[in-house]
C-alpha atoms as an extended CHARMM CRD file, in Angstrom:
* protein
*
        83  EXT
         1         1  UNK       CA            -56.3010000000       60.8060000000       38.7700000000  PROA      1               0.0000000000
         2         2  UNK       CA            -53.2080000000       61.2290000000       41.0980000000  PROA      2               0.0000000000
         3         3  UNK       CA            -49.9980000000       62.7360000000       40.2030000000  PROA      3               0.0000000000
         4         4  UNK       CA            -48.1590000000       59.6630000000       41.1470000000  PROA      4               0.0000000000
         5         5  UNK       CA            -50.0280000000       57.9410000000       38.3920000000  PROA      5               0.0000000000
         6         6  UNK       CA            -48.7960000000       60.5850000000       36.0690000000  PROA      6               0.0000000000
         7         7  UNK       CA            -45.2710000000       60.2920000000       37.1490000000  PROA      7               0.0000000000
         8         8  UNK       CA            -45.5600000000       56.4000000000       36.5000000000  PROA      8               0.0000000000
         9         9  UNK       CA            -46.9700000000       57.0120000000       33.1160000000  PROA      9               0.0000000000
        10        10  UNK       CA            -44.0270000000       59.4730000000       32.3190000000  PROA      10              0.0000000000
        11        11  UNK       CA            -41.3970000000       57.0950000000       33.6520000000  PROA      11              0.0000000000
        12        12  UNK       CA            -42.7480000000       54.3050000000       31.3240000000  PROA      12              0.0000000000
        13        13  UNK       CA            -42.4780000000       56.6810000000       28.2680000000  PROA      13              0.0000000000
        14        14  UNK       CA            -38.8660000000       57.6750000000       29.3490000000  PROA      14              0.0000000000
        15        15  UNK       CA            -37.6410000000       54.1570000000       29.7490000000  PROA      15              0.0000000000
        16        16  UNK       CA            -39.8300000000       52.5800000000       27.1020000000  PROA      16              0.0000000000
        17        17  UNK       CA            -40.1540000000       49.7190000000       29.4740000000  PROA      17              0.0000000000
        18        18  UNK       CA            -42.5590000000       48.7680000000       32.3070000000  PROA      18              0.0000000000
        19        19  UNK       CA            -39.6130000000       46.8590000000       33.9860000000  PROA      19              0.0000000000
        20        20  UNK       CA            -37.0360000000       49.8100000000       33.6610000000  PROA      20              0.0000000000
        21        21  UNK       CA            -39.5740000000       52.2670000000       34.8420000000  PROA      21              0.0000000000
        22        22  UNK       CA            -40.4500000000       50.1930000000       37.6960000000  PROA      22              0.0000000000
        23        23  UNK       CA            -36.7390000000       49.7750000000       38.7270000000  PROA      23              0.0000000000
        24        24  UNK       CA            -36.3330000000       53.5590000000       38.4210000000  PROA      24              0.0000000000
        25        25  UNK       CA            -39.5600000000       54.1140000000       40.6370000000  PROA      25              0.0000000000
        26        26  UNK       CA            -38.6100000000       51.5840000000       43.1390000000  PROA      26              0.0000000000
        27        27  UNK       CA            -41.8210000000       49.6710000000       42.7830000000  PROA      27              0.0000000000
        28        28  UNK       CA            -42.6870000000       46.2990000000       41.3600000000  PROA      28              0.0000000000
        29        29  UNK       CA            -43.4600000000       45.8150000000       37.8260000000  PROA      29              0.0000000000
        30        30  UNK       CA            -46.7020000000       44.0300000000       38.3700000000  PROA      30              0.0000000000
        31        31  UNK       CA            -47.9160000000       47.0930000000       40.5610000000  PROA      31              0.0000000000
        32        32  UNK       CA            -46.9040000000       49.4880000000       37.8910000000  PROA      32              0.0000000000
        33        33  UNK       CA            -48.6030000000       47.4840000000       35.2650000000  PROA      33              0.0000000000
        34        34  UNK       CA            -51.7680000000       47.3290000000       37.3770000000  PROA      34              0.0000000000
        35        35  UNK       CA            -51.7030000000       50.9670000000       37.9190000000  PROA      35              0.0000000000
        36        36  UNK       CA            -51.4610000000       51.6960000000       34.2470000000  PROA      36              0.0000000000
        37        37  UNK       CA            -54.3000000000       49.2480000000       33.4390000000  PROA      37              0.0000000000
        38        38  UNK       CA            -56.4170000000       51.1030000000       36.0130000000  PROA      38              0.0000000000
        39        39  UNK       CA            -55.6340000000       54.4660000000       34.3550000000  PROA      39              0.0000000000
        40        40  UNK       CA            -56.4260000000       53.1730000000       30.8930000000  PROA      40              0.0000000000
        41        41  UNK       CA            -59.7410000000       51.7310000000       32.1280000000  PROA      41              0.0000000000
        42        42  UNK       CA            -60.6370000000       55.1820000000       33.8630000000  PROA      42              0.0000000000
        43        43  UNK       CA            -59.5500000000       57.1290000000       30.8150000000  PROA      43              0.0000000000
        44        44  UNK       CA            -61.3870000000       54.7180000000       28.4260000000  PROA      44              0.0000000000
        45        45  UNK       CA            -58.5460000000       54.0520000000       26.0460000000  PROA      45              0.0000000000
        46        46  UNK       CA            -55.0420000000       52.2830000000       25.8940000000  PROA      46              0.0000000000
        47        47  UNK       CA            -51.8220000000       54.4590000000       26.5270000000  PROA      47              0.0000000000
        48        48  UNK       CA            -49.6910000000       51.6940000000       25.1060000000  PROA      48              0.0000000000
        49        49  UNK       CA            -49.7700000000       48.7330000000       22.8150000000  PROA      49              0.0000000000
        50        50  UNK       CA            -47.8870000000       45.8110000000       24.5410000000  PROA      50              0.0000000000
        51        51  UNK       CA            -46.2140000000       42.5660000000       23.0720000000  PROA      51              0.0000000000
        52        52  UNK       CA            -44.1540000000       40.0950000000       24.7540000000  PROA      52              0.0000000000
        53        53  UNK       CA            -41.0060000000       42.0890000000       23.4650000000  PROA      53              0.0000000000
        54        54  UNK       CA            -41.8900000000       45.6720000000       23.6850000000  PROA      54              0.0000000000
        55        55  UNK       CA            -44.4000000000       48.5170000000       24.3460000000  PROA      55              0.0000000000
        56        56  UNK       CA            -45.2900000000       51.3090000000       22.0270000000  PROA      56              0.0000000000
        57        57  UNK       CA            -47.2030000000       54.4170000000       23.0140000000  PROA      57              0.0000000000
        58        58  UNK       CA            -50.6490000000       54.8020000000       21.2850000000  PROA      58              0.0000000000
        59        59  UNK       CA            -51.7370000000       58.0400000000       19.4730000000  PROA      59              0.0000000000
        60        60  UNK       CA            -53.9580000000       58.8150000000       22.3560000000  PROA      60              0.0000000000
        61        61  UNK       CA            -50.9050000000       57.8740000000       24.6810000000  PROA      61              0.0000000000
        62        62  UNK       CA            -48.9670000000       60.6160000000       22.8590000000  PROA      62              0.0000000000
        63        63  UNK       CA            -51.7480000000       63.2200000000       23.4640000000  PROA      63              0.0000000000
        64        64  UNK       CA            -52.0080000000       62.1390000000       26.9830000000  PROA      64              0.0000000000
        65        65  UNK       CA            -48.2030000000       62.4720000000       27.3740000000  PROA      65              0.0000000000
        66        66  UNK       CA            -48.3350000000       66.0870000000       26.3780000000  PROA      66              0.0000000000
        67        67  UNK       CA            -51.0350000000       66.6370000000       29.0770000000  PROA      67              0.0000000000
        68        68  UNK       CA            -49.3440000000       64.8180000000       31.9250000000  PROA      68              0.0000000000
        69        69  UNK       CA            -45.7920000000       66.2630000000       31.2760000000  PROA      69              0.0000000000
        70        70  UNK       CA            -47.1720000000       69.6860000000       31.3030000000  PROA      70              0.0000000000
        71        71  UNK       CA            -49.1290000000       69.0610000000       34.4760000000  PROA      71              0.0000000000
        72        72  UNK       CA            -46.4860000000       67.5480000000       36.3680000000  PROA      72              0.0000000000
        73        73  UNK       CA            -44.0370000000       70.1240000000       35.3340000000  PROA      73              0.0000000000
        74        74  UNK       CA            -46.2040000000       72.9740000000       36.4020000000  PROA      74              0.0000000000
        75        75  UNK       CA            -46.9620000000       71.4020000000       39.7030000000  PROA      75              0.0000000000
        76        76  UNK       CA            -43.1960000000       70.6750000000       40.3330000000  PROA      76              0.0000000000
        77        77  UNK       CA            -42.4580000000       74.2240000000       39.7140000000  PROA      77              0.0000000000
        78        78  UNK       CA            -45.1980000000       75.2770000000       42.2120000000  PROA      78              0.0000000000
        79        79  UNK       CA            -43.8640000000       72.9150000000       44.6430000000  PROA      79              0.0000000000
        80        80  UNK       CA            -40.3290000000       74.1810000000       44.2970000000  PROA      80              0.0000000000
        81        81  UNK       CA            -39.0150000000       70.9520000000       42.6750000000  PROA      81              0.0000000000
        82        82  UNK       CA            -36.8190000000       71.1740000000       39.8890000000  PROA      82              0.0000000000
        83        83  UNK       CA            -37.6580000000       68.9450000000       36.8820000000  PROA      83              0.0000000000
């Protein structure tokens, strides 16, 4: 898994929207969705439940969020970035 994938995931959680996260990340929403679907396939579980109106983070997604935010924060500190 790549750090950029974790950053994409964290942006979706932050904005609670694939569309808003994609705008923030300056990528297309379909590209972001494809990245997350691949992550979910690799992990073997869903990070979000999706409906036509909203998304919700799953219980496994919450656990993964803790891991992802800690890892990205640690890497950012070591790279000299301020998170």
